[in-house]
Each structure stands twice: as structure tokens, then as C-alpha cells.
N, C-alpha and C positions, 0 to 999 in steps of 0.2 A: 504492499500501501505506499503511496507516496506521502502519506502525513507524517507517516512514523519514519521513512527513508530521509523526508527533510527536518525533521527533530534530531536525527540520531548522525545525519552529515554533518548539521550545521551546528549543534548544539552537546556533542556526546560527551565534552569537556565539563559540561558541569549538571546534566540531566541526572540523577541518581537512580532514576528507576522509571519503567516506558511500560506503560501497559493499555492494550490495545484490545477491549472485549468485546467480541463478537454475541450477535444473538440471531434472533430465527427474521427471516424477509430481508437481510442485509444490514439491520440495524448494528451499529458499534458506536462505541464510547472511547475515546481518546484520553489518557490519561495521564499527567507528568508529575512525578512526584506526590502524588496523592491528588493534583489539582485537576477535575476534569475540564480539558479545555474544549473537547468537542464531543456532542451527542446527536446520533443522526436521528435519535427516537425522539427528543425535544424537539428537532429543529425539522425532522419529517423529509428531509435532503439529504444528498450526500454534500461534502463539503467540495467548496469549489477549490481548483488547483492553488495551492500556496495558502489558502484561506486557516489551516491548523497552524501551520508554522507564524502567521502573521500575530492570530491568538497567542503560541509563545513568546513572541518579542514582546508584546505588551503586557503581559505576567512579567516576564522578568528585568524589562526596562533594557536600558542599552548596555548590552553585553557582546563582544566581538564574539563572532562567529570561529568555529573552528579550524585552525590556521593563518588566521588572520593576524597580525605582528599588531 
């Protein structure tokens, strides 16, 4: 899933845990360090490309991405 790939590619150095919880009918939740970032069950739609990554950056603030100086 691109949401988890985006998070791990860009913020693996600060994420302690990442959980993707799946359910029936394509429902899923993305949880980072105990904080639910996105829930398809709540929004009733798939996340747009980059949406979960944007929600994460809003949560953590101005943190450098993995590999940036």
C-alpha cells in the first residue's frame, strides 16, 4: 500500500510503530505510534495519493525526511 510505503520511506527514522489494520470490504486504518492517521471506515473512501503522508507531516510538524541533511 502506498500510504505505508510513503511513511516508511520518508519517516522510518522517527516512527516507532506503524500498523495497517484491515477489515471487510476494503476497510483499513493506518495507525502510527498509537495515533490513527487515516480510517477508510470513517471517511468511507480510499485515501488520495499522498494524503496519509500529509496527515503524518501535520501531526509531527517540521521534521526532516529520511536521508535529508
